[in-house]
C-alpha positions as CSV (number, residue, x, y, z in Angstrom):
1,M,22.9,-95.0,-54.5
2,S,19.3,-93.8,-54.9
3,L,18.6,-90.3,-53.5
4,S,15.9,-91.9,-51.3
5,S,17.6,-95.2,-50.4
6,N,17.9,-94.2,-46.7
7,L,14.2,-93.5,-46.6
8,K,12.9,-96.8,-48.0
9,R,10.3,-98.6,-45.9
10,V,8.2,-101.7,-46.1
11,N,4.6,-100.5,-46.2
12,N,1.8,-102.9,-45.1
13,L,-1.7,-102.7,-46.4
14,E,-4.6,-104.9,-45.7
15,T,-8.4,-104.8,-45.5
16,L,-9.8,-106.3,-42.3
17,P,-12.9,-108.6,-42.5
18,T,-15.2,-105.6,-41.5
19,G,-14.0,-103.6,-44.5
20,L,-11.7,-101.3,-42.4
21,R,-8.4,-100.7,-44.2
22,L,-5.1,-100.7,-42.3
23,V,-2.0,-99.2,-43.8
24,T,1.3,-98.9,-41.9
25,E,4.9,-97.9,-42.2
26,P,7.1,-99.2,-39.4
27,M,10.1,-97.0,-38.6
28,S,12.4,-98.7,-36.1
29,E,14.8,-95.8,-35.7
30,V,12.3,-93.5,-34.0
31,R,10.6,-93.7,-30.6
32,S,7.2,-92.3,-31.6
33,V,4.1,-93.4,-33.4
34,T,1.5,-91.4,-35.2
35,I,-1.8,-93.2,-35.8
36,G,-4.8,-91.7,-37.6
37,V,-8.3,-92.7,-38.5
38,W,-9.2,-91.2,-41.8
39,L,-12.8,-91.0,-43.0
40,A,-13.3,-91.1,-46.8
41,R,-16.1,-88.6,-46.6
42,G,-15.9,-84.8,-46.4
43,S,-17.9,-81.7,-47.1
44,R,-18.4,-82.6,-50.8
45,H,-20.5,-85.6,-49.8
46,E,-23.0,-83.5,-47.9
47,S,-26.4,-82.4,-49.2
48,D,-27.2,-78.7,-49.4
49,V,-29.1,-78.8,-46.1
50,E,-26.2,-80.7,-44.4
51,S,-23.5,-78.2,-45.4
52,G,-21.0,-78.1,-42.6
53,I,-22.1,-81.3,-40.9
54,A,-18.9,-83.2,-41.5
55,H,-16.9,-80.5,-39.8
56,F,-19.5,-80.2,-37.0
57,V,-19.3,-83.9,-36.2
58,E,-15.5,-83.6,-36.2
59,H,-15.8,-81.1,-33.4
60,M,-18.3,-83.2,-31.5
61,L,-16.0,-86.3,-31.4
62,F,-13.8,-84.3,-29.0
63,K,-16.8,-83.5,-26.7
64,G,-16.9,-86.8,-24.9
65,T,-18.0,-90.4,-25.4
66,A,-20.3,-92.8,-23.4
67,T,-17.5,-93.3,-20.9
68,R,-15.2,-90.3,-21.2
69,S,-15.9,-86.6,-20.8
70,A,-14.1,-84.0,-23.0
71,Q,-11.9,-83.3,-19.9
72,D,-11.2,-87.0,-19.6
73,I,-10.0,-87.1,-23.2
74,A,-7.8,-84.1,-22.7
75,E,-6.3,-85.3,-19.5
76,E,-5.6,-88.8,-20.8
77,I,-3.7,-87.6,-23.8
78,D,-1.8,-85.0,-21.7
79,S,-0.9,-87.6,-19.1
80,I,1.2,-89.5,-21.7
81,G,2.6,-86.4,-23.4
82,G,0.7,-87.1,-26.6
83,Q,-0.7,-84.9,-29.3
84,L,-4.3,-85.3,-30.4
85,D,-5.8,-83.4,-33.4
86,A,-8.3,-83.6,-36.2
87,F,-9.4,-81.7,-39.4
88,T,-12.1,-81.9,-42.0
89,A,-11.4,-81.4,-45.8
90,K,-13.6,-81.5,-48.8
91,E,-13.1,-85.2,-49.5
92,Y,-12.1,-86.6,-46.2
93,A,-11.7,-86.1,-42.4
94,A,-8.9,-87.3,-40.1
95,Y,-8.4,-87.9,-36.4
96,Y,-4.8,-88.6,-35.3
97,I,-2.6,-89.0,-32.2
98,R,1.1,-88.9,-31.9
99,V,2.6,-90.7,-28.8
100,L,5.7,-92.5,-27.6
101,D,5.8,-96.0,-29.0
102,E,5.1,-97.5,-25.5
103,H,1.7,-95.7,-25.4
104,L,0.4,-97.0,-28.7
105,P,-2.3,-99.2,-27.0
106,I,-3.6,-96.2,-25.1
107,A,-3.8,-94.2,-28.4
108,V,-5.7,-96.9,-30.2
109,T,-8.2,-97.3,-27.3
110,L,-8.8,-93.6,-27.1
111,L,-9.2,-93.1,-30.9
112,A,-11.6,-96.1,-31.1
113,D,-13.7,-94.7,-28.3
114,M,-14.0,-91.3,-30.0
115,I,-14.8,-92.9,-33.4
116,L,-17.3,-95.5,-32.1
117,N,-19.0,-93.9,-29.1
118,P,-19.4,-90.1,-29.4
119,A,-21.9,-88.7,-26.9
120,L,-23.3,-86.1,-29.3
121,A,-25.2,-84.6,-26.2
122,P,-27.7,-81.9,-27.0
123,A,-26.1,-79.5,-24.5
124,D,-22.7,-79.9,-26.2
125,V,-24.3,-79.5,-29.7
126,A,-25.7,-76.1,-28.6
127,K,-22.4,-74.9,-27.3
128,E,-20.5,-76.1,-30.4
129,Q,-23.0,-74.2,-32.6
130,S,-21.8,-71.0,-31.0
131,V,-18.1,-72.0,-31.4
132,I,-18.5,-72.8,-35.1
133,L,-20.5,-69.6,-35.8
134,E,-17.6,-67.7,-34.3
135,E,-15.2,-69.7,-36.6
136,I,-17.3,-68.7,-39.6
137,K,-17.0,-65.0,-38.5
138,M,-13.3,-65.4,-38.3
139,V,-13.1,-66.3,-42.0
140,E,-15.3,-63.3,-42.8
141,D,-12.9,-61.1,-40.8
142,A,-9.7,-62.5,-42.4
143,P,-9.8,-61.2,-46.0
144,D,-6.9,-63.4,-47.2
145,D,-9.0,-66.4,-46.2
146,L,-12.3,-64.9,-47.4
147,V,-11.0,-64.2,-50.9
148,H,-10.2,-67.9,-51.4
149,E,-13.6,-68.9,-50.0
150,V,-15.5,-66.5,-52.3
151,F,-13.3,-67.5,-55.3
152,T,-14.0,-71.2,-54.8
153,R,-17.7,-70.7,-54.3
154,H,-18.0,-68.9,-57.7
155,F,-15.4,-71.1,-59.5
156,W,-17.4,-74.2,-58.7
157,L,-20.8,-72.5,-58.4
158,N,-23.7,-74.7,-57.2
159,H,-21.4,-77.7,-56.6
160,P,-20.5,-79.2,-53.3
161,L,-16.8,-78.6,-53.9
162,G,-17.6,-74.9,-54.0
163,R,-19.3,-74.8,-50.6
164,P,-17.4,-73.8,-47.5
165,I,-16.3,-76.7,-45.3
166,L,-17.6,-74.8,-42.2
167,G,-21.1,-74.6,-43.6
168,T,-23.3,-71.5,-43.3
169,P,-24.8,-69.9,-40.2
170,D,-28.3,-71.2,-41.2
171,T,-27.1,-74.8,-41.7
172,V,-25.0,-74.9,-38.6
173,Q,-27.9,-73.5,-36.5
174,S,-30.2,-76.2,-37.9
175,F,-28.2,-79.2,-36.6
176,S,-29.6,-81.1,-33.7
177,S,-28.2,-84.1,-31.8
178,S,-30.5,-86.4,-33.7
179,I,-29.4,-85.0,-37.1
180,L,-25.8,-85.4,-36.2
181,R,-26.4,-88.9,-34.9
182,D,-28.1,-89.9,-38.1
183,Y,-25.2,-88.6,-40.2
184,F,-22.6,-90.2,-37.9
185,T,-24.3,-93.6,-38.0
186,R,-24.5,-93.8,-41.8
187,T,-21.1,-92.3,-42.4
188,Y,-18.7,-93.6,-39.8
189,T,-18.7,-97.2,-41.0
190,A,-15.8,-99.6,-41.6
191,P,-15.7,-99.4,-45.4
192,N,-15.4,-95.6,-45.2
193,L,-12.5,-95.7,-42.7
194,I,-8.7,-96.1,-43.1
195,V,-6.4,-96.5,-40.1
196,A,-2.9,-95.3,-41.0
197,A,0.1,-95.5,-38.8
198,A,3.8,-94.7,-39.0
199,G,6.5,-95.1,-36.4
200,N,8.1,-97.7,-34.1
201,F,5.8,-100.6,-33.9
202,Q,5.2,-104.1,-35.3
203,H,2.4,-104.3,-38.0
204,D,1.0,-107.6,-36.6
205,H,0.8,-106.2,-33.1
206,L,-1.0,-103.1,-34.3
207,R,-3.4,-105.2,-36.5
208,G,-4.4,-107.1,-33.4
209,L,-5.0,-103.8,-31.4
210,I,-7.1,-102.3,-34.3
211,T,-9.1,-105.5,-34.9
212,D,-10.2,-105.7,-31.3
213,A,-10.8,-102.0,-30.7
214,F,-12.7,-101.3,-33.9
215,A,-14.6,-104.6,-34.1
216,P,-18.0,-102.9,-33.4
217,L,-17.9,-100.7,-36.5
218,P,-20.9,-101.1,-38.8
219,T,-19.9,-103.0,-42.0
220,V,-22.3,-101.4,-44.5
221,A,-21.6,-98.0,-46.1
222,P,-24.3,-96.2,-48.1
223,S,-23.1,-94.9,-51.5
224,Y,-22.5,-91.2,-52.0
225,P,-22.6,-90.5,-55.8
226,T,-20.5,-87.6,-56.9
227,S,-20.1,-85.7,-60.1
228,A,-17.3,-83.5,-61.4
229,P,-18.0,-79.7,-61.2
230,A,-18.3,-77.3,-64.1
231,V,-15.8,-74.5,-64.0
232,G,-17.1,-70.9,-63.8
233,S,-15.5,-67.8,-65.1
234,G,-15.7,-64.0,-64.7
235,L,-15.1,-61.5,-62.0
236,T,-16.5,-61.5,-58.4
237,V,-16.1,-58.5,-56.1
238,R,-16.7,-58.5,-52.3
239,R,-16.6,-55.0,-50.9
240,K,-14.8,-54.5,-47.5
241,D,-13.5,-51.4,-45.9
242,I,-9.9,-52.6,-45.5
243,E,-6.5,-51.1,-46.1
244,Q,-5.3,-53.7,-48.6
245,T,-7.0,-55.5,-51.5
246,H,-6.9,-59.2,-51.8
247,I,-6.9,-60.9,-55.2
248,C,-7.5,-64.5,-56.2
249,L,-7.3,-65.5,-59.8
250,G,-7.3,-68.9,-61.3
251,T,-8.1,-71.5,-63.9
252,G,-9.1,-75.2,-64.0
253,A,-6.4,-77.8,-63.3
254,L,-5.8,-81.5,-63.1
255,S,-7.4,-84.1,-60.8
256,Q,-5.5,-85.8,-58.0
257,G,-4.8,-89.0,-60.0
258,H,-4.1,-87.5,-63.4
259,D,-1.1,-88.9,-65.3
260,D,0.3,-85.4,-65.7
261,R,0.0,-84.4,-62.0
262,H,3.7,-84.2,-61.5
263,V,4.0,-81.9,-64.6
264,A,1.4,-79.7,-63.0
265,Y,3.4,-79.6,-59.7
266,V,6.4,-78.5,-61.6
267,L,4.4,-75.9,-63.5
268,N,3.0,-74.5,-60.3
269,T,6.4,-74.3,-58.7
270,I,7.7,-72.3,-61.6
271,L,4.7,-70.0,-61.7
272,G,4.4,-69.1,-58.0
273,G,5.2,-72.0,-55.7
274,S,8.6,-70.9,-54.4
275,M,10.6,-67.7,-53.6
276,S,12.4,-68.0,-57.0
277,S,9.2,-68.3,-58.9
278,R,8.1,-65.9,-61.6
279,L,5.3,-64.3,-59.7
280,F,7.3,-63.8,-56.5
281,Q,10.3,-62.3,-58.4
282,H,8.4,-60.2,-60.9
283,I,5.6,-58.9,-58.7
284,R,7.2,-58.7,-55.2
285,E,11.0,-58.5,-55.7
286,E,11.3,-56.5,-58.9
287,R,8.3,-54.1,-58.5
288,G,7.4,-54.3,-54.8
289,L,3.7,-54.5,-55.6
290,A,2.8,-57.2,-53.0
291,Y,4.1,-58.6,-49.7
292,A,2.4,-62.0,-50.3
293,V,2.0,-63.4,-53.8
294,F,2.0,-67.1,-54.7
295,S,0.2,-69.8,-56.7
296,N,-1.3,-73.0,-55.5
297,L,-2.4,-76.2,-57.1
298,T,-5.6,-77.7,-55.5
299,S,-6.6,-81.2,-56.7
300,Y,-9.5,-83.5,-55.9
301,S,-10.6,-86.9,-57.2
302,D,-12.2,-85.5,-60.3
303,A,-11.3,-81.8,-60.5
304,G,-8.6,-79.2,-59.8
305,M,-7.8,-75.5,-59.9
306,L,-4.7,-73.5,-60.2
307,T,-5.0,-70.2,-58.2
308,V,-2.8,-67.2,-57.7
309,Y,-3.2,-65.0,-54.6
310,A,-1.8,-61.5,-54.0
311,G,-2.4,-58.9,-51.4
312,C,-1.6,-55.4,-52.7
313,A,-2.3,-51.7,-52.4
314,N,-5.8,-50.7,-53.5
315,D,-4.5,-48.6,-56.5
316,K,-2.3,-51.5,-57.7
317,V,-5.0,-54.1,-58.4
318,G,-5.1,-53.7,-62.1
319,E,-1.3,-53.8,-62.4
320,V,-1.0,-57.0,-60.3
321,I,-3.7,-58.7,-62.3
322,D,-2.2,-57.6,-65.6
323,L,1.2,-59.0,-64.6
324,T,-0.3,-62.3,-63.4
325,L,-2.1,-62.8,-66.7
326,A,1.1,-62.0,-68.5
327,E,2.9,-64.8,-66.6
328,L,0.1,-67.2,-67.3
329,R,0.2,-66.4,-71.0
330,T,4.0,-66.9,-71.1
331,L,3.7,-70.3,-69.5
332,R,1.1,-71.3,-72.2
333,E,3.1,-69.9,-75.1
334,S,6.8,-70.4,-74.4
335,A,8.8,-73.3,-73.0
336,V,10.4,-72.8,-69.6
337,T,14.2,-72.6,-69.5
338,A,16.4,-75.5,-68.6
339,E,17.6,-73.6,-65.5
340,E,14.0,-73.0,-64.3
341,L,13.0,-76.6,-64.9
342,R,16.0,-77.9,-63.0
343,R,15.4,-75.5,-60.0
344,A,11.7,-76.4,-59.9
345,K,12.4,-80.2,-59.9
346,D,15.0,-79.9,-57.2
347,H,12.7,-77.7,-55.1
348,L,9.9,-80.2,-55.4
349,K,12.1,-83.2,-54.6
350,G,13.7,-81.5,-51.6
351,S,10.4,-80.3,-50.2
352,L,8.9,-83.8,-50.5
353,M,11.8,-85.5,-48.8
354,L,11.9,-83.0,-46.0
355,S,8.2,-83.2,-45.5
356,L,8.4,-87.0,-44.9
357,E,10.9,-86.8,-42.0
358,S,8.3,-87.1,-39.2
359,T,5.9,-89.9,-38.3
360,S,2.9,-87.5,-38.6
361,S,3.7,-86.6,-42.2
362,R,4.4,-90.2,-43.2
363,M,1.1,-91.3,-41.7
364,S,-0.7,-88.6,-43.7
365,H,1.1,-89.6,-46.8
366,L,0.1,-93.2,-46.4
367,A,-3.6,-92.3,-45.9
368,R,-3.9,-89.9,-48.8
369,Q,-2.3,-92.4,-51.2
370,E,-4.8,-95.0,-50.1
371,L,-7.7,-92.6,-50.4
372,Y,-6.8,-91.4,-53.9
373,F,-4.8,-94.3,-55.5
374,T,-5.6,-97.4,-53.5
375,R,-1.9,-98.2,-54.0
376,H,1.3,-96.8,-52.6
377,Y,4.0,-95.1,-54.7
378,S,7.4,-95.4,-53.2
379,L,9.5,-92.3,-52.8
380,D,11.8,-93.4,-55.6
381,E,8.8,-93.7,-57.9
382,T,7.6,-90.2,-57.1
383,L,11.1,-88.7,-57.4
384,A,11.5,-90.4,-60.8
385,S,8.1,-89.0,-62.0
386,I,9.2,-85.5,-61.1
387,E,12.6,-86.0,-62.7
388,K,11.3,-87.1,-66.1
389,V,9.1,-83.9,-66.5
390,S,10.4,-82.0,-69.6
391,A,10.0,-78.4,-70.7
392,E,7.7,-79.8,-73.5
393,D,5.5,-81.5,-70.9
394,V,5.1,-78.2,-68.9
395,L,4.2,-76.3,-72.1
396,R,1.7,-79.0,-73.1
397,V,0.0,-79.0,-69.7
398,A,0.0,-75.2,-69.5
399,K,-1.8,-75.0,-72.9
400,D,-4.4,-77.4,-71.5
401,M,-4.9,-75.7,-68.1
402,V,-4.5,-72.0,-68.8
403,R,-7.7,-71.3,-70.7
404,G,-9.6,-68.1,-71.1
405,D,-13.0,-69.8,-70.9
406,Q,-12.0,-71.0,-67.4
407,L,-10.5,-67.8,-66.1
408,S,-12.0,-66.6,-62.8
409,A,-11.1,-63.8,-60.4
410,T,-12.2,-62.5,-57.0
411,I,-11.4,-59.2,-55.4
412,V,-12.0,-58.5,-51.7
413,G,-11.3,-54.8,-51.0
414,P,-12.8,-51.3,-50.7
415,E,-14.7,-49.3,-53.3
416,T,-11.4,-47.8,-54.6
417,A,-10.1,-51.2,-55.6
418,S,-11.7,-52.2,-58.9
419,I,-11.0,-53.2,-62.5
420,D,-13.0,-53.7,-65.7
421,A,-14.0,-57.3,-66.0
422,G,-13.0,-57.0,-69.7
423,R,-9.4,-56.9,-68.5
424,L,-9.5,-60.5,-67.6
425,R,-8.3,-62.1,-70.8
426,L,-5.9,-64.8,-71.6
């Protein structure tokens, strides 16, 4: 019996006459439904002067519609015990509701009203500017977040993928109701939207609800040409009078749809993606140099980066960076052991299957596959792709990704935390 045989589903995908895409996964054994509206536009599709506008509009869609106030929206979702949330990323934004299956029509109606009829009232815009400016300050005051923000900005310098999703104080303060309305009108169109749902419902019934509720969507979507970013290198230092130094170090990686993406996932797991990883064991467990140390693989449609984060004592910065570079060199020069490879594969497969146990995670999985692949890989296909990764594959991809000409590092810490940039060599 297949490892995932008990999780097999029949997924349904269709494009409605307006261009709106609908993808669903019925799950008859649960009593909930999670439905989301995903916008195939994010912060990378903004111009420089629009930086942060996608995130701003996301906030504004919760501030009321032509017929519902912000309080009405909150009370309506609370009255059925539902959960309503949203987020903005660099290549998409999403609005989603989780409800009992009997409340699916209410969820569809509410989401459609928010997506189709936002008030975008000037008074609400002014209030939300203050809220988002405080959100920007929170990042500045959280050095573990700030170090990633600064790293990404310099890693993809002068490219939309390097800009912060929140925008800047100047751009946020420049937004008016009319500017937001113009962006909303040309962006929230049927061809740019995907409705994804997972849970206890019938696809045909949901299609009818969606067809009626979202019928007024504009059917024309202006093009947003994009280009892959060039990768920067070198050392960036941001001085802050704090007790701990925060380090982010990384190189280029594979794009979201690359044929070797599962190899990269295994590589990242071995490097720093789990408690048994090399970085965690060698830097935290064996030497006690950091409380938090991990690696992360970030992939977009045409670019990616492999990053290592560590928070350490101010006088241990050089040692932590040297150890991290040593682990990267080892990955590039020597094949991983059979034991490490087996452990990484099992960790990835287990994490994937556990992450797909809720209707919310399955809904997100459906939407992201549609966004990046326009097809849907079954769980068995994904597990098989992970399983066939070899030690030779990991070594080959490491040689391609771990390159000295793409090595970049950022340090956020006090004056006492510093290293010579010449130390950054692979």
